[in-house]
N, C-alpha and C positions, 0 to 999 in steps of 0.2 A: 219579644215574641217573634218567632220566625213566621213568614208567610206560608200558608198551606197551599202549595202549588201542585198541580198535576202535570204541568208542562212548563218549560222555561218562560220567564217573564222578562221582557226587555224594557227597562226604563231608558228613556232617551230625551234629549233636549237639543234644540236647534238654535243657532244664532244665524241671522239672515240679513239680507240687504234691506228688508222692510217687512210690512205686514200684509201685503197683497198676495194672496195664495196663488193667483194666476201668473203674476209677472215677476215677483221677487224670487230670490235664489238663496240657497243655503251657503253660508260661509264657514260654519263649523257644526259638526254633529258629534255628540258623545252618547255612547250606549253602554249601559251597565246591564249585563245579562245575569239574571239570578235563576239558578236551577232548583228543581224540587228538593234536591238533597242539601241545599244551602250553599253550594259552591257558586262562585261569582267569577265573571270575567268582564273586563271593560276595555273600551277602545275609544279614542277621540281622534277625529280627522279635521284638519283645516281644509277648506275647499275653495278653489278658485271659482267664483260665481260667473265669470266671463261677462261681468258688467260692473260699472262703478259702484262702490259702496258709499252711500251718502254720508257726508261728514257728521251729520247729526246722529246717524245710526252708529257710526264708528265710536262716537263719544260715549255711547251706552255700553257697547260690548268690547271696545278696545281693538277691534279687528279692522285694519286698514287695507287699502288696495295693495300697498307695498308688502304687507305681511302675507298675503295670499297669492301674490303674483306668480310665484314658482311652485305653488301647490297644485295637486291634481284637480281636474274638474270632477263634478259629481258623476258624469258618465264614466269616467275612468275608475271611480270608486264603487259604482253601483253594484257590481257583482259581489265584492267583498262585504259591503253593507248588507246586501240581501242574504248572503250566506249566514250572517250573524243573526238575522231576525226571522228567517223564513219558517223556523219550527217553533216560534214563540208567540205568546200574546204580547201586547204592547201597553206601556204605561207611561204617563208623563204628567206635567202640570200645565193645564189648558191644552192638552194634546188632542182631545177630540175635535176642538174647534180650530186649531192652528197647526200644531206640529205634524199630526198624521195627515191632514189634507195636503200640506205643503210637501211632505215626504212623498206622498203618492204622486204629486205632480212631477217631482224630480225623477222618480222612478220611471214614470211613463215617458217622460222626455228622453230618458236614457234607454228606451226600448226594453225596459225591464217590467214585466207584468207585476201588478201589485193589487191585492184584493184583501178585504177584511172579513170575507165570509167564513173563513175557517179559523179565525182567531178573535179573541176578546180584546177590548180596549178599556183600560182603567184610567180615568181622569182624576188624579189626586186633587186637583183644584176644585172640581165639582163636589167631591166629598167634603173638602175643607169648607167651601162656601155654604154647603147645606148644614154643616155643623157649627162653623165659627165665623164665617164672613171676614176673611183676612187675605193677606198676600203671602207669597212663598216665604219671604224673610220672617214675617210675623208667625207663619205656620211653623217654621223651623224653631223659632224661639218658644212658641207656645207648646208644641208637642215634644220637642227634644231638649228644650232648655239650653239651646246653643245659639250663638250669633253666627249668621251666615256670612262667612268671609268670601271674598271674590264673587259676590253676586253678579249675575249676568255673564258668567263664564259657563260654558256648556257643562264642563266636568263637575264644577261645584254645584250647579243647579240640579244636575242629574242625581248626584249622590244625596243631596238634601231631600229631593223628592222621594227617593227610595226610603230614606230614614223616616220621613214624615208618614208615609203609608204604613210602615211597620208600627209606628207609634199610634196611628189612628186605629188600626185593628186592635191593638192592645187596650186602648182607652175606651172604646165604645163597644159595649156588650152586644148591641144590635147590629154591628157590622160582622157578618160572617166571614171567617178567614178562608175564603176561596176566591179564585179569580173571577168565576162566573158571577157570583153575587156582587163583587166589587165593581165589575164592569157594568152590570145592570144598574147598580145604585148610582154610579158616577155618570150615567148617560143622561142626556137631556131629551128633547123631542126627537123621535126616531126619523131619520132621513135615510134615503136610499143612497145618496151621494154625500160626500163630506162637506161640501159647501152649502148645503141646505136648499138647493133649488128643486129637489125632488123629495117629497115627504111621503110617509105612509099614512093612510086614513085609518079609521077605526077598524076597517075590515082587512087591514094589512095590504091594501092595494096602493101602488105608486100614483101620486097626484102631483101636479105642478104646484109649487108654493110661491110663485111670483107671476107678475105680468097679467096679460089679458086672459090667460087660461088658469089662473090661480084656483086651486081646489078641484080642477077637472082631472079625470083619470088620464094618465099619460097615454095609455093604449087607445083611448077614444080620440084624443087630439091627433095622435099620429096617423090614425086611420082616416079621420074626416078632413084633416088638413096636412097632407103629406109634405107639403112645402115647408112646414114649420120645422120638421126634422132637419132638413137641409140647412135652414137658417141657423138653427142651434149649433150644428156641427161647424159652421163657418164663422160663428160669432165668438166673442171673447169670453167663452166659458171655460172653466177648468177642464183639463183633459179627463179627469176621473168622472166628472159629470157626463161628458160625452160618451165615455165608455159605458156608463150605466144606461144611458139612453139607447145606445146601440144594442145592448144586451136585452133591454125591454122590447125593442122593435123586433129583434131576432126571435125572441121567445113567442111574441104574438104571431109572427109569421109561421113558426113551427106548430103552434097550436091550431092554426087554420088548416095546415096540411094534415094534421092528425085528426 
């Protein structure tokens, strides 16, 4: 069964120096772009992370410092990558909690604006966990009856994720074959930022989800404790979280003027 798409959908996977969204970097990115008419294009880039790759991480994905020493940096690739994804929704395996947040950080570090407001995010892992509770390799075997060769290489994982989503849509009658439904179904708790520091309450208002102001409206805290905003901007928070905070503060300021 082909996916029912109204705009392109980019499946992507990252190999990285580690799992810290704020401090780790991409060493490989693979994108498979699927168009509504079924056409596909794919591209894989090795990336110089401009930092050492820990040996224990290289042992997992096989990418060493020597392998990426002469590859372009993410900043050098950012425009090309952005051109491939800018008109598309995004999909991946654990992408809502890891790949998209880390991609956003790399884009912002490269002075490339990145926002998810105009696109959907489908997390194939979340669909899988809600339905079967397994891993990508098990999902590939379960849904596609194939063994995942070259696991932990971006290209193999990306293609497998695409095939798993197609099989999931065909298997489960209650999964609607459209990107909007799949994005909503694969989402977890709603957050304003990727890292989960700013959540939405039942009224759809932004609230802090950590620290001494947990559960409080962001706008109220920024108004009564303006120094907190400055502390957040200077602390070790993801760039995208800081971008969201700045937008909330600017919106509140404009609402006062209005």
